[in-house]
Every structure is written in C-alpha cells, then in structure tokens.
Biopython code that builds the backbone (N, CA, C, O; Angstrom):
import numpy as np
from Bio.PDB.StructureBuilder import StructureBuilder

atoms = [
    (1, "UNK", "N", (-0.308, 18.965, -9.354)),
    (1, "UNK", "CA", (-0.483, 17.182, -9.363)),
    (1, "UNK", "C", (0.862, 16.622, -9.812)),
    (1, "UNK", "O", (1.611, 16.997, -10.714)),
    (2, "UNK", "N", (0.988, 15.385, -8.729)),
    (2, "UNK", "CA", (1.772, 14.261, -8.457)),
    (2, "UNK", "C", (2.320, 13.817, -9.740)),
    (2, "UNK", "O", (1.698, 14.127, -10.756)),
    (3, "UNK", "N", (3.119, 13.311, -9.811)),
    (3, "UNK", "CA", (3.984, 12.821, -10.890)),
    (3, "UNK", "C", (4.802, 11.822, -10.750)),
    (3, "UNK", "O", (5.866, 12.137, -10.217)),
    (4, "UNK", "N", (4.653, 10.414, -11.122)),
    (4, "UNK", "CA", (5.284, 9.358, -10.942)),
    (4, "UNK", "C", (6.590, 9.484, -11.808)),
    (4, "UNK", "O", (6.849, 10.000, -12.895)),
    (5, "UNK", "N", (7.513, 8.586, -10.578)),
    (5, "UNK", "CA", (9.071, 8.738, -11.241)),
    (5, "UNK", "C", (9.285, 7.442, -12.612)),
    (5, "UNK", "O", (10.290, 7.151, -13.260)),
    (6, "UNK", "N", (7.969, 6.928, -12.660)),
    (6, "UNK", "CA", (8.035, 5.630, -13.529)),
    (6, "UNK", "C", (7.070, 5.607, -13.945)),
    (6, "UNK", "O", (6.180, 5.878, -13.138)),
    (7, "UNK", "N", (6.632, 5.297, -15.353)),
    (7, "UNK", "CA", (5.647, 5.122, -16.517)),
    (7, "UNK", "C", (4.782, 3.671, -15.339)),
    (7, "UNK", "O", (5.366, 3.153, -14.387)),
    (8, "UNK", "N", (3.917, 3.461, -15.609)),
    (8, "UNK", "CA", (3.074, 2.259, -15.352)),
    (8, "UNK", "C", (3.138, 1.243, -16.377)),
    (8, "UNK", "O", (2.984, 1.570, -17.554)),
    (9, "UNK", "N", (3.368, -0.051, -16.021)),
    (9, "UNK", "CA", (3.211, -0.828, -17.343)),
    (9, "UNK", "C", (1.903, -1.011, -17.906)),
    (9, "UNK", "O", (0.934, -0.594, -17.272)),
    (10, "UNK", "N", (1.799, -1.392, -18.651)),
    (10, "UNK", "CA", (0.296, -1.475, -19.790)),
    (10, "UNK", "C", (-0.208, -2.458, -18.791)),
    (10, "UNK", "O", (-1.290, -2.122, -18.310)),
    (11, "UNK", "N", (0.480, -4.043, -18.166)),
    (11, "UNK", "CA", (-0.484, -4.623, -17.694)),
    (11, "UNK", "C", (-0.487, -4.081, -16.465)),
    (11, "UNK", "O", (-1.421, -4.585, -15.841)),
    (12, "UNK", "N", (0.041, -3.379, -15.876)),
    (12, "UNK", "CA", (-0.372, -2.856, -14.337)),
    (12, "UNK", "C", (-1.776, -1.677, -14.538)),
    (12, "UNK", "O", (-2.732, -1.640, -13.763)),
    (13, "UNK", "N", (-1.631, -0.917, -15.569)),
    (13, "UNK", "CA", (-2.572, 0.215, -15.814)),
    (13, "UNK", "C", (-3.775, -0.807, -16.121)),
    (13, "UNK", "O", (-4.806, -0.476, -15.536)),
    (14, "UNK", "N", (-3.874, -1.820, -16.798)),
    (14, "UNK", "CA", (-4.957, -2.731, -16.923)),
    (14, "UNK", "C", (-5.561, -3.118, -15.671)),
    (14, "UNK", "O", (-6.788, -3.188, -15.606)),
    (15, "UNK", "N", (-4.952, -3.337, -14.826)),
    (15, "UNK", "CA", (-5.444, -4.089, -13.419)),
    (15, "UNK", "C", (-5.949, -3.050, -12.702)),
    (15, "UNK", "O", (-6.812, -3.290, -11.858)),
    (16, "UNK", "N", (-5.541, -1.856, -12.899)),
    (16, "UNK", "CA", (-7.003, -0.706, -11.912)),
    (16, "UNK", "C", (-8.007, -0.675, -12.271)),
    (16, "UNK", "O", (-8.959, -0.867, -11.514)),
    (17, "UNK", "N", (-8.142, -0.422, -13.547)),
    (17, "UNK", "CA", (-9.530, -0.643, -14.160)),
    (17, "UNK", "C", (-10.217, 0.494, -13.296)),
    (17, "UNK", "O", (-11.212, 0.216, -12.626)),
    (18, "UNK", "N", (-9.720, 1.693, -13.310)),
    (18, "UNK", "CA", (-10.992, 2.624, -12.729)),
    (18, "UNK", "C", (-11.042, 2.711, -10.895)),
    (18, "UNK", "O", (-11.629, 3.488, -10.142)),
    (19, "UNK", "N", (-10.108, 1.491, -10.628)),
    (19, "UNK", "CA", (-10.330, 1.181, -8.591)),
    (19, "UNK", "C", (-9.306, 2.811, -8.359)),
    (19, "UNK", "O", (-8.492, 3.454, -9.022)),
    (20, "UNK", "N", (-9.819, 2.888, -7.314)),
    (20, "UNK", "CA", (-8.523, 4.073, -6.431)),
    (20, "UNK", "C", (-7.506, 3.108, -5.512)),
    (20, "UNK", "O", (-6.330, 3.405, -5.303)),
    (21, "UNK", "N", (-7.981, 2.230, -5.138)),
    (21, "UNK", "CA", (-6.638, 1.648, -4.460)),
    (21, "UNK", "C", (-6.595, -0.026, -5.218)),
    (21, "UNK", "O", (-7.490, -0.720, -5.702)),
    (22, "UNK", "N", (-5.621, -0.169, -5.101)),
    (22, "UNK", "CA", (-5.203, -1.472, -5.935)),
    (22, "UNK", "C", (-3.737, -2.216, -5.338)),
    (22, "UNK", "O", (-2.660, -1.646, -5.513)),
    (23, "UNK", "N", (-3.815, -3.394, -4.702)),
    (23, "UNK", "CA", (-2.948, -4.072, -4.806)),
    (23, "UNK", "C", (-3.061, -5.278, -5.181)),
    (23, "UNK", "O", (-4.140, -5.863, -5.271)),
    (24, "UNK", "N", (-1.668, -5.890, -5.501)),
    (24, "UNK", "CA", (-1.823, -7.119, -6.770)),
    (24, "UNK", "C", (-0.447, -8.203, -5.770)),
    (24, "UNK", "O", (0.737, -7.887, -5.653)),
    (25, "UNK", "N", (-0.891, -9.038, -5.387)),
    (25, "UNK", "CA", (0.308, -10.072, -4.790)),
    (25, "UNK", "C", (1.297, -9.573, -3.916)),
    (25, "UNK", "O", (2.477, -9.734, -4.226)),
    (26, "UNK", "N", (0.913, -8.832, -2.581)),
    (26, "UNK", "CA", (1.709, -8.020, -1.862)),
    (26, "UNK", "C", (2.056, -9.014, -0.997)),
    (26, "UNK", "O", (1.222, -9.719, -0.428)),
    (27, "UNK", "N", (3.582, -9.140, -0.823)),
    (27, "UNK", "CA", (3.876, -9.843, 0.312)),
    (27, "UNK", "C", (4.855, -8.925, 1.250)),
    (27, "UNK", "O", (5.516, -8.043, 0.702)),
    (28, "UNK", "N", (4.956, -9.145, 2.766)),
    (28, "UNK", "CA", (5.433, -7.956, 3.444)),
    (28, "UNK", "C", (6.122, -9.430, 4.588)),
    (28, "UNK", "O", (5.367, -10.105, 5.287)),
    (29, "UNK", "N", (7.247, -9.590, 4.539)),
    (29, "UNK", "CA", (8.318, -10.374, 5.820)),
    (29, "UNK", "C", (9.007, -9.364, 6.485)),
    (29, "UNK", "O", (9.442, -8.330, 5.978)),
    (30, "UNK", "N", (9.089, -9.730, 7.697)),
    (30, "UNK", "CA", (9.986, -9.063, 8.038)),
    (30, "UNK", "C", (11.061, -10.103, 9.110)),
    (30, "UNK", "O", (10.779, -11.032, 9.867)),
    (31, "UNK", "N", (11.992, -9.637, 8.858)),
    (31, "UNK", "CA", (12.954, -10.150, 9.810)),
    (31, "UNK", "C", (13.120, -9.936, 11.326)),
    (31, "UNK", "O", (13.420, -8.927, 11.963)),
    (32, "UNK", "N", (12.780, -11.420, 11.776)),
    (32, "UNK", "CA", (13.183, -11.186, 13.531)),
    (32, "UNK", "C", (14.018, -11.865, 14.159)),
    (32, "UNK", "O", (14.669, -12.647, 13.467)),
    (33, "UNK", "N", (14.265, -11.836, 15.422)),
    (33, "UNK", "CA", (15.474, -12.702, 15.757)),
    (33, "UNK", "C", (15.071, -14.108, 15.761)),
    (33, "UNK", "O", (15.987, -14.928, 15.828)),
    (34, "UNK", "N", (13.719, -14.591, 15.696)),
    (34, "UNK", "CA", (13.512, -16.057, 15.519)),
    (34, "UNK", "C", (13.500, -16.489, 14.154)),
    (34, "UNK", "O", (13.556, -17.680, 13.847)),
    (35, "UNK", "N", (13.412, -15.358, 13.156)),
    (35, "UNK", "CA", (13.965, -15.868, 11.542)),
    (35, "UNK", "C", (12.385, -14.934, 11.044)),
    (35, "UNK", "O", (11.574, -14.336, 11.751)),
    (36, "UNK", "N", (12.432, -15.140, 9.618)),
    (36, "UNK", "CA", (11.623, -14.366, 8.783)),
    (36, "UNK", "C", (10.217, -14.408, 9.393)),
    (36, "UNK", "O", (10.020, -15.456, 10.008)),
    (37, "UNK", "N", (9.173, -13.542, 9.389)),
    (37, "UNK", "CA", (7.784, -13.583, 9.632)),
    (37, "UNK", "C", (6.966, -12.835, 8.797)),
    (37, "UNK", "O", (6.930, -11.605, 8.824)),
    (38, "UNK", "N", (6.188, -13.662, 7.920)),
    (38, "UNK", "CA", (4.896, -13.189, 6.759)),
    (38, "UNK", "C", (3.817, -12.539, 7.362)),
    (38, "UNK", "O", (2.751, -13.059, 7.692)),
    (39, "UNK", "N", (4.154, -11.373, 7.487)),
    (39, "UNK", "CA", (2.231, -10.677, 8.176)),
    (39, "UNK", "C", (1.521, -10.488, 6.915)),
    (39, "UNK", "O", (0.316, -10.275, 7.044)),
    (40, "UNK", "N", (2.060, -10.521, 5.528)),
    (40, "UNK", "CA", (1.201, -10.615, 4.231)),
    (40, "UNK", "C", (1.755, -11.344, 3.537)),
    (40, "UNK", "O", (2.958, -11.347, 3.279)),
    (41, "UNK", "N", (0.769, -12.193, 3.074)),
    (41, "UNK", "CA", (1.120, -12.951, 2.134)),
    (41, "UNK", "C", (0.078, -13.076, 0.833)),
    (41, "UNK", "O", (-1.058, -13.548, 0.897)),
    (42, "UNK", "N", (0.677, -12.585, -0.271)),
    (42, "UNK", "CA", (0.139, -12.808, -1.859)),
    (42, "UNK", "C", (-1.325, -11.861, -1.895)),
    (42, "UNK", "O", (-2.246, -12.148, -2.660)),
    (43, "UNK", "N", (-1.369, -10.881, -1.096)),
    (43, "UNK", "CA", (-2.927, -10.216, -0.746)),
    (43, "UNK", "C", (-2.954, -9.005, -2.021)),
    (43, "UNK", "O", (-2.284, -8.009, -2.294)),
    (44, "UNK", "N", (-3.901, -9.578, -2.492)),
    (44, "UNK", "CA", (-4.757, -8.671, -3.625)),
    (44, "UNK", "C", (-5.912, -8.327, -3.078)),
    (44, "UNK", "O", (-6.594, -9.079, -2.382)),
    (45, "UNK", "N", (-6.280, -6.768, -3.470)),
    (45, "UNK", "CA", (-7.747, -6.043, -3.275)),
    (45, "UNK", "C", (-7.712, -4.661, -4.161)),
    (45, "UNK", "O", (-6.745, -3.980, -4.502)),
    (46, "UNK", "N", (-9.119, -4.492, -4.412)),
    (46, "UNK", "CA", (-9.219, -3.517, -5.213)),
    (46, "UNK", "C", (-10.282, -2.628, -4.424)),
    (46, "UNK", "O", (-11.267, -3.234, -4.001)),
    (47, "UNK", "N", (-10.199, -1.329, -4.190)),
    (47, "UNK", "CA", (-11.352, -0.280, -3.744)),
    (47, "UNK", "C", (-11.717, 1.063, -4.608)),
    (47, "UNK", "O", (-10.973, 1.986, -4.941)),
    (48, "UNK", "N", (-12.887, 0.894, -4.819)),
    (48, "UNK", "CA", (-13.444, 1.822, -5.645)),
    (48, "UNK", "C", (-13.736, 2.991, -4.880)),
    (48, "UNK", "O", (-14.065, 3.195, -3.711)),
    (49, "UNK", "N", (-13.464, 3.879, -6.140)),
    (49, "UNK", "CA", (-13.764, 5.569, -5.186)),
    (49, "UNK", "C", (-15.119, 5.461, -4.612)),
    (49, "UNK", "O", (-16.149, 4.982, -5.088)),
    (50, "UNK", "N", (-14.858, 6.058, -3.396)),
    (50, "UNK", "CA", (-16.372, 6.880, -2.789)),
    (50, "UNK", "C", (-16.770, 5.431, -1.969)),
    (50, "UNK", "O", (-17.722, 5.384, -1.191)),
    (51, "UNK", "N", (-15.704, 4.005, -2.328)),
    (51, "UNK", "CA", (-16.073, 2.786, -1.225)),
    (51, "UNK", "C", (-15.740, 2.947, -0.171)),
    (51, "UNK", "O", (-14.568, 3.267, 0.025)),
    (52, "UNK", "N", (-16.877, 2.745, 1.199)),
    (52, "UNK", "CA", (-16.148, 2.438, 2.712)),
    (52, "UNK", "C", (-15.801, 1.013, 3.036)),
    (52, "UNK", "O", (-16.556, 0.055, 2.869)),
    (53, "UNK", "N", (-14.674, 0.976, 3.480)),
    (53, "UNK", "CA", (-14.134, -0.465, 3.775)),
    (53, "UNK", "C", (-13.352, -0.267, 5.422)),
    (53, "UNK", "O", (-12.518, 0.446, 5.980)),
    (54, "UNK", "N", (-14.273, -1.431, 5.711)),
    (54, "UNK", "CA", (-13.479, -1.717, 7.227)),
    (54, "UNK", "C", (-12.675, -3.172, 7.227)),
    (54, "UNK", "O", (-13.044, -4.268, 6.803)),
    (55, "UNK", "N", (-11.271, -2.711, 7.949)),
    (55, "UNK", "CA", (-10.222, -3.887, 7.637)),
    (55, "UNK", "C", (-10.538, -4.367, 9.314)),
    (55, "UNK", "O", (-10.263, -3.559, 10.201)),
    (56, "UNK", "N", (-11.074, -5.603, 9.638)),
    (56, "UNK", "CA", (-10.932, -6.191, 11.007)),
    (56, "UNK", "C", (-10.240, -7.688, 10.754)),
    (56, "UNK", "O", (-10.062, -8.256, 9.676)),
    (57, "UNK", "N", (-9.867, -8.194, 12.256)),
    (57, "UNK", "CA", (-9.066, -8.823, 12.138)),
    (57, "UNK", "C", (-8.348, -9.064, 13.388)),
    (57, "UNK", "O", (-7.888, -8.032, 13.876)),
    (58, "UNK", "N", (-8.081, -10.337, 14.165)),
    (58, "UNK", "CA", (-7.449, -10.549, 15.168)),
    (58, "UNK", "C", (-5.851, -9.605, 15.242)),
    (58, "UNK", "O", (-5.273, -9.008, 14.333)),
    (59, "UNK", "N", (-5.502, -9.756, 16.574)),
    (59, "UNK", "CA", (-4.031, -8.816, 17.049)),
    (59, "UNK", "C", (-3.090, -10.071, 15.929)),
    (59, "UNK", "O", (-3.305, -11.278, 15.819)),
    (60, "UNK", "N", (-2.165, -9.317, 15.315)),
    (60, "UNK", "CA", (-1.252, -9.924, 14.758)),
    (60, "UNK", "C", (-1.632, -10.501, 12.924)),
    (60, "UNK", "O", (-0.937, -11.003, 12.041)),
    (61, "UNK", "N", (-2.750, -10.186, 13.003)),
    (61, "UNK", "CA", (-3.190, -10.542, 11.423)),
    (61, "UNK", "C", (-3.068, -9.880, 10.639)),
    (61, "UNK", "O", (-3.655, -10.146, 9.590)),
    (62, "UNK", "N", (-2.186, -8.577, 10.726)),
    (62, "UNK", "CA", (-1.484, -8.002, 9.483)),
    (62, "UNK", "C", (-2.663, -6.781, 9.073)),
    (62, "UNK", "O", (-2.789, -6.652, 7.855)),
    (63, "UNK", "N", (-3.262, -6.158, 9.650)),
    (63, "UNK", "CA", (-4.309, -5.269, 9.574)),
    (63, "UNK", "C", (-3.102, -4.024, 9.504)),
    (63, "UNK", "O", (-2.645, -3.629, 8.431)),
    (64, "UNK", "N", (-2.772, -3.604, 10.549)),
    (64, "UNK", "CA", (-1.379, -2.315, 10.383)),
    (64, "UNK", "C", (-0.756, -2.393, 9.342)),
    (64, "UNK", "O", (-0.554, -1.393, 8.653)),
    (65, "UNK", "N", (-0.259, -3.772, 8.965)),
    (65, "UNK", "CA", (1.106, -3.845, 8.151)),
    (65, "UNK", "C", (0.428, -3.181, 6.458)),
    (65, "UNK", "O", (0.987, -2.366, 5.723)),
    (66, "UNK", "N", (-1.077, -3.957, 6.215)),
    (66, "UNK", "CA", (-2.077, -3.894, 5.354)),
    (66, "UNK", "C", (-2.009, -2.169, 5.161)),
    (66, "UNK", "O", (-1.456, -1.720, 4.157)),
    (67, "UNK", "N", (-2.500, -1.409, 6.004)),
    (67, "UNK", "CA", (-2.159, -0.289, 6.086)),
    (67, "UNK", "C", (-1.389, 0.562, 5.825)),
    (67, "UNK", "O", (-1.545, 1.528, 5.079)),
    (68, "UNK", "N", (-0.162, 0.138, 6.659)),
    (68, "UNK", "CA", (1.234, 0.638, 6.189)),
    (68, "UNK", "C", (1.701, 0.553, 4.438)),
    (68, "UNK", "O", (2.498, 1.324, 3.902)),
    (69, "UNK", "N", (1.113, -0.366, 3.890)),
    (69, "UNK", "CA", (1.489, -0.376, 2.602)),
    (69, "UNK", "C", (0.946, 0.348, 1.692)),
    (69, "UNK", "O", (1.501, 0.792, 0.687)),
    (70, "UNK", "N", (-0.825, 0.570, 2.224)),
    (70, "UNK", "CA", (-1.167, 1.142, 1.269)),
    (70, "UNK", "C", (-1.334, 3.073, 1.710)),
    (70, "UNK", "O", (-2.204, 3.781, 1.204)),
    (71, "UNK", "N", (-0.467, 3.494, 2.553)),
    (71, "UNK", "CA", (-0.240, 5.120, 2.762)),
    (71, "UNK", "C", (1.503, 4.980, 2.665)),
    (71, "UNK", "O", (2.140, 5.984, 2.980)),
    (72, "UNK", "N", (2.132, 3.954, 2.307)),
    (72, "UNK", "CA", (3.540, 4.657, 1.593)),
    (72, "UNK", "C", (4.608, 4.366, 3.077)),
    (72, "UNK", "O", (5.829, 4.479, 3.191)),
    (73, "UNK", "N", (3.564, 3.965, 4.068)),
    (73, "UNK", "CA", (4.704, 4.069, 5.372)),
    (73, "UNK", "C", (5.555, 2.810, 5.499)),
    (73, "UNK", "O", (6.579, 2.734, 6.178)),
    (74, "UNK", "N", (4.972, 1.747, 4.710)),
    (74, "UNK", "CA", (6.003, 0.750, 4.845)),
    (74, "UNK", "C", (6.253, 0.207, 3.287)),
    (74, "UNK", "O", (5.379, 0.671, 2.555)),
    (75, "UNK", "N", (7.168, -0.618, 2.594)),
    (75, "UNK", "CA", (7.055, -1.336, 1.408)),
    (75, "UNK", "C", (7.012, -2.741, 1.536)),
    (75, "UNK", "O", (7.666, -3.279, 2.429)),
    (76, "UNK", "N", (6.295, -3.429, 0.723)),
    (76, "UNK", "CA", (6.227, -4.540, 0.250)),
    (76, "UNK", "C", (7.604, -5.296, -0.044)),
    (76, "UNK", "O", (8.514, -4.733, -0.652)),
    (77, "UNK", "N", (7.700, -6.596, 0.423)),
    (77, "UNK", "CA", (8.422, -7.411, 0.198)),
    (77, "UNK", "C", (8.438, -7.882, -1.337)),
    (77, "UNK", "O", (9.461, -8.040, -2.003)),
    (78, "UNK", "N", (7.296, -8.050, -1.718)),
    (78, "UNK", "CA", (6.853, -8.179, -3.017)),
    (78, "UNK", "C", (5.664, -7.808, -3.558)),
    (78, "UNK", "O", (4.849, -7.581, -2.664)),
    (79, "UNK", "N", (5.073, -7.599, -5.031)),
    (79, "UNK", "CA", (3.839, -6.980, -5.394)),
    (79, "UNK", "C", (3.679, -5.321, -5.510)),
    (79, "UNK", "O", (4.510, -4.433, -5.319)),
    (80, "UNK", "N", (2.357, -5.269, -5.879)),
    (80, "UNK", "CA", (2.469, -4.233, -6.266)),
    (80, "UNK", "C", (1.001, -3.134, -5.337)),
    (80, "UNK", "O", (-0.061, -3.575, -4.897)),
    (81, "UNK", "N", (1.507, -1.660, -5.309)),
    (81, "UNK", "CA", (0.552, -0.877, -4.505)),
    (81, "UNK", "C", (0.090, 0.149, -5.291)),
    (81, "UNK", "O", (0.875, 1.096, -5.333)),
    (82, "UNK", "N", (-1.131, 0.310, -6.063)),
    (82, "UNK", "CA", (-1.135, 1.721, -6.735)),
    (82, "UNK", "C", (-2.338, 2.379, -6.106)),
    (82, "UNK", "O", (-3.352, 1.765, -5.777)),
    (83, "UNK", "N", (-2.110, 3.934, -5.935)),
    (83, "UNK", "CA", (-3.508, 4.712, -5.183)),
    (83, "UNK", "C", (-3.735, 5.888, -6.096)),
    (83, "UNK", "O", (-3.118, 6.950, -6.179)),
    (84, "UNK", "N", (-4.649, 5.488, -6.677)),
    (84, "UNK", "CA", (-5.232, 6.145, -7.704)),
    (84, "UNK", "C", (-4.046, 6.461, -8.785)),
    (84, "UNK", "O", (-3.648, 7.614, -8.948)),
    (85, "UNK", "N", (-3.606, 5.550, -9.380)),
    (85, "UNK", "CA", (-2.693, 5.624, -10.407)),
    (85, "UNK", "C", (-1.048, 5.673, -10.381)),
    (85, "UNK", "O", (-0.187, 5.493, -11.243)),
    (86, "UNK", "N", (-1.020, 6.075, -8.682)),
    (86, "UNK", "CA", (0.316, 6.325, -8.156)),
    (86, "UNK", "C", (0.715, 4.932, -7.805)),
    (86, "UNK", "O", (0.037, 4.038, -7.298)),
    (87, "UNK", "N", (2.217, 4.943, -8.262)),
    (87, "UNK", "CA", (2.518, 3.412, -7.925)),
    (87, "UNK", "C", (3.293, 3.949, -6.234)),
    (87, "UNK", "O", (4.135, 4.839, -6.117)),
    (88, "UNK", "N", (2.899, 3.385, -5.468)),
    (88, "UNK", "CA", (3.311, 3.586, -4.192)),
    (88, "UNK", "C", (4.620, 2.981, -3.873)),
    (88, "UNK", "O", (5.534, 3.767, -3.622)),
    (89, "UNK", "N", (4.864, 1.703, -3.840)),
    (89, "UNK", "CA", (5.883, 0.973, -4.164)),
    (89, "UNK", "C", (7.151, 1.212, -4.837)),
    (89, "UNK", "O", (8.284, 0.797, -4.597)),
    (90, "UNK", "N", (6.617, 2.103, -5.878)),
    (90, "UNK", "CA", (7.986, 2.316, -6.615)),
    (90, "UNK", "C", (8.322, 3.742, -6.579)),
    (90, "UNK", "O", (9.337, 3.959, -7.240)),
    (91, "UNK", "N", (7.848, 4.737, -6.063)),
    (91, "UNK", "CA", (8.473, 5.929, -5.496)),
    (91, "UNK", "C", (9.422, 6.143, -4.418)),
    (91, "UNK", "O", (9.352, 5.482, -3.381)),
    (92, "UNK", "N", (10.283, 7.012, -4.607)),
    (92, "UNK", "CA", (11.379, 7.314, -3.727)),
    (92, "UNK", "C", (10.498, 8.155, -2.365)),
    (92, "UNK", "O", (9.323, 8.520, -2.410)),
    (93, "UNK", "N", (11.392, 8.305, -1.275)),
    (93, "UNK", "CA", (11.031, 8.851, 0.027)),
    (93, "UNK", "C", (10.685, 10.068, -0.114)),
    (93, "UNK", "O", (9.844, 10.375, 0.731)),
    (94, "UNK", "N", (10.968, 10.935, -0.835)),
    (94, "UNK", "CA", (11.029, 12.487, -0.890)),
    (94, "UNK", "C", (9.801, 12.357, -1.764)),
    (94, "UNK", "O", (9.079, 13.353, -1.731)),
    (95, "UNK", "N", (9.512, 11.653, -2.314)),
    (95, "UNK", "CA", (8.536, 11.739, -3.646)),
    (95, "UNK", "C", (6.963, 11.517, -2.693)),
    (95, "UNK", "O", (5.900, 12.131, -2.608)),
    (96, "UNK", "N", (7.583, 10.225, -2.059)),
    (96, "UNK", "CA", (6.356, 9.410, -1.305)),
    (96, "UNK", "C", (5.629, 10.271, -0.167)),
    (96, "UNK", "O", (4.437, 10.177, 0.125)),
    (97, "UNK", "N", (6.612, 11.167, 0.448)),
    (97, "UNK", "CA", (6.456, 12.476, 1.471)),
    (97, "UNK", "C", (5.755, 13.641, 1.106)),
    (97, "UNK", "O", (5.076, 14.333, 1.865)),
    (98, "UNK", "N", (5.958, 13.826, -0.111)),
    (98, "UNK", "CA", (5.111, 14.982, -1.008)),
    (98, "UNK", "C", (3.705, 14.456, -1.558)),
    (98, "UNK", "O", (2.777, 15.168, -1.943)),
    (99, "UNK", "N", (3.749, 12.915, -1.510)),
    (99, "UNK", "CA", (2.586, 12.498, -2.251)),
    (99, "UNK", "C", (1.787, 12.397, -1.207)),
    (99, "UNK", "O", (0.602, 12.591, -1.481)),
    (100, "UNK", "N", (2.110, 12.079, 0.273)),
    (100, "UNK", "CA", (1.227, 11.533, 1.551)),
    (100, "UNK", "C", (0.854, 13.190, 1.738)),
    (100, "UNK", "O", (-0.361, 13.371, 1.665)),
    (101, "UNK", "N", (1.411, 14.069, 1.896)),
    (101, "UNK", "CA", (0.831, 15.618, 2.344)),
    (101, "UNK", "C", (-0.378, 15.804, 1.818)),
    (101, "UNK", "O", (-1.432, 15.979, 2.429)),
    (102, "UNK", "N", (-0.088, 15.735, -0.047)),
    (102, "UNK", "CA", (-1.093, 16.061, -0.655)),
    (102, "UNK", "C", (-2.599, 15.332, -1.082)),
    (102, "UNK", "O", (-3.570, 15.653, -1.768)),
    (103, "UNK", "N", (-2.197, 14.189, -0.273)),
    (103, "UNK", "CA", (-3.307, 13.002, -1.036)),
    (103, "UNK", "C", (-3.710, 11.966, 0.248)),
    (103, "UNK", "O", (-4.596, 11.115, 0.174)),
    (104, "UNK", "N", (-2.818, 12.238, 1.508)),
    (104, "UNK", "CA", (-3.706, 11.264, 2.677)),
    (104, "UNK", "C", (-4.145, 12.095, 3.746)),
    (104, "UNK", "O", (-3.846, 13.282, 3.615)),
    (105, "UNK", "N", (-4.794, 11.772, 4.795)),
    (105, "UNK", "CA", (-4.877, 11.738, 6.204)),
    (105, "UNK", "C", (-4.520, 10.685, 6.717)),
    (105, "UNK", "O", (-4.939, 9.591, 6.337)),
    (106, "UNK", "N", (-3.556, 10.875, 7.810)),
    (106, "UNK", "CA", (-3.555, 9.541, 8.792)),
    (106, "UNK", "C", (-3.544, 9.878, 10.188)),
    (106, "UNK", "O", (-2.784, 10.715, 10.674)),
    (107, "UNK", "N", (-4.283, 9.303, 10.740)),
    (107, "UNK", "CA", (-4.623, 9.292, 12.368)),
    (107, "UNK", "C", (-4.227, 7.863, 12.940)),
    (107, "UNK", "O", (-4.803, 6.793, 12.746)),
    (108, "UNK", "N", (-3.094, 8.128, 13.693)),
    (108, "UNK", "CA", (-2.512, 7.159, 14.503)),
    (108, "UNK", "C", (-3.272, 6.514, 15.497)),
    (108, "UNK", "O", (-3.963, 7.352, 16.076)),
    (109, "UNK", "N", (-3.390, 5.699, 15.813)),
    (109, "UNK", "CA", (-3.782, 4.958, 16.913)),
    (109, "UNK", "C", (-3.116, 5.491, 18.583)),
    (109, "UNK", "O", (-3.545, 5.893, 19.665)),
    (110, "UNK", "N", (-2.118, 5.249, 18.068)),
    (110, "UNK", "CA", (-1.083, 5.851, 19.369)),
    (110, "UNK", "C", (-0.408, 6.719, 18.912)),
    (110, "UNK", "O", (0.611, 6.410, 18.295)),
    (111, "UNK", "N", (-0.822, 8.232, 19.101)),
    (111, "UNK", "CA", (-0.190, 9.244, 18.321)),
    (111, "UNK", "C", (0.936, 10.107, 18.873)),
    (111, "UNK", "O", (1.531, 10.889, 18.131)),
    (112, "UNK", "N", (1.274, 9.964, 20.318)),
    (112, "UNK", "CA", (2.361, 10.533, 21.206)),
    (112, "UNK", "C", (3.839, 10.229, 20.513)),
    (112, "UNK", "O", (4.870, 10.606, 21.069)),
]
sb = StructureBuilder()
sb.init_structure("model")
sb.init_model(0)
sb.init_chain("A")
sb.init_seg("    ")
for serial, (resi, resn, name, xyz) in enumerate(atoms, 1):
    if name == "N":
        sb.init_residue(resn, " ", resi, " ")
    sb.init_atom(name, np.array(xyz, "f"), 0.0, 1.0, " ", f" {name:<3s}", serial, name[0])
structure = sb.get_structure()
C-alpha cells in the first residue's frame, strides 16, 4: 500500500468525501519568454469512483495541463490534488514515481 509522506489536514480530508479525484483551487502558471501564462486558474473538481469523465476543449484550453496535474507529471503552482486520498501535489518525486507505477496507466497521444 502506498503511504503518504504527510498526513492530510482535517479540512482536506473532509473535502475528499469519498471522491476518487479531488482538485481544489488548482492554478498552474508557466513562465514564458513573453511573461507568465496561466494555463489553469482556480480549477476545482471531484470525480467519483466508477464515474466516466471526458475532458474536452479547444487547443490551448488546459486539457493536457489538467491531466498532468492529476497524474503528477506536473505540479500545481497553487492548490491541491488528491487521488484516492493521496496528496499528489505534496509527495516527492521518487514516491510519486512508485505511486504512478502502482496506481496509474497512462497512454500518451504522442508516445514516441
């Protein structure tokens, strides 16, 4: 079983409320040559176990960035991401790699 490196705060635990995926006020800002670009701005979502979810939107709308937050490929600039009570935003890289190996299957659009 995967262990979190930090106990969840009581308020974070209450936000999970049995949901499999919880994102709370997630912000992701990238630094570019033209200045900061905010790909996600205060995104909150909850996905229940067994629920089927599709993420759609135009190019550049933040779909890939959202998925990168959920899978731990990237980290939010602000906010929280929990997957099955694991604080994805708060664990170290080596723990995150082990967690991904045990809990996720990722198929990339461009896999070469």
